[in-house]
N, C-alpha and C positions, 0 to 999 in steps of 0.2 A: 427450523432455520437457526444456525449459529451466528451471532451478533458479532462482528468485528469488534476486535478488542479494542479500546481507546488507549492511545501512549501518550505520554508528555515526556518534558524533559528530565523528569525524575525518574521515569520507566523505560526510558528509551534503550538504555544500553542492556538492561537484563532482560527485557522482553524481545528485542529485536538484534541487537548486535551480538548476544550470548546464546540466542535461539538454536535449538539442536535442528531445525528443519529451516529451508528457508520461509520468509515472511516477505508479504507484499503489502507494502506501506502505501495507503492511500493519504496523500497530503491535500487536504482540502480547507475550506473556510465556509461559515453559514452563510454569506452571502453571494455566493459562486453559482449560478445556476447550471452550467456544466458539471460542477462537483455534485450535485444533487441528482443529476441525471445518471453518472458513473456509479453511484453510490449502492444503488441495488445490484448492479452488475457485478461490483467488486464481491458483494456478498453473497451473490450466487455464485459467482467463481470460486469463493473460498469455501462454501458447502458442498460444493460439486468434486474438489480436490482436497477436503479437509485431511485427508490420509497423508499427503504429499508435501502442503504449503499451508501456512498459517496467514491470517489477515488482519491486518491493525490500521487504526484511523489516527491522522495526526492532525490536528487542527493548527493551521499555520498562523493564525491570528493571536493564538492563546501560546505558542510556542515559536515565537519567531528566530530564535537563536538557532534551533535545528534547522527551521528553512533556509536560514542563511549558510549554515555549516555544508546542507547539501545543495546548495543552489538553486534552490525551487524559485524560479522567475515566473512560472505560469503555472495556474491551477485549475484542473486537476493534473498531480503529477504523481505516478504510481512507481515506486522504485522497490524492485525485489533484493533484499538484503540475505546473502547467504555468508556463512561462516565468516560474520562481522565486517562485512565489506559489500557495496554496493556491486550488483552483480546483473541488473538490467534496470532499464528507465522507461516508460511508457509516459507521454504527455497527451492531454486532451481526453475527451469522450471516446470511446469504442465500442461496440457491442460485443457481448461474451465470446463469440467464435473467433473474433481477432483478437482478443486478449489471449484467450486460449493458444492461438496459432502463435503467438507472438513470444508466450513463455512455457511454450512446449518443453523446453527442456528440464522445468522445474516441476513437472506435473506427470512426465513419460514413466 
């Protein structure tokens, strides 16, 4: 299993905005119960589609400026960044099948 890369304010531009392929970023916090539920789903999704999409995790408590920049008002929020821009946004827990359905254009 490939772990999702951890990103922060110092690595976000390089790892996310300048990435060649789409990146699914999991905006989360350690105290968030639904975040703990969605985390293994995100990692499994990333493993299943590693050739098409990368997966990263961003702790909103430790990176509040980025959370504000991307208007993260509830967590977990999952954002796909593609070519340096937000391309899709999912909020809340969902099973892997629903995530794959919502993000089909990035993994097809």
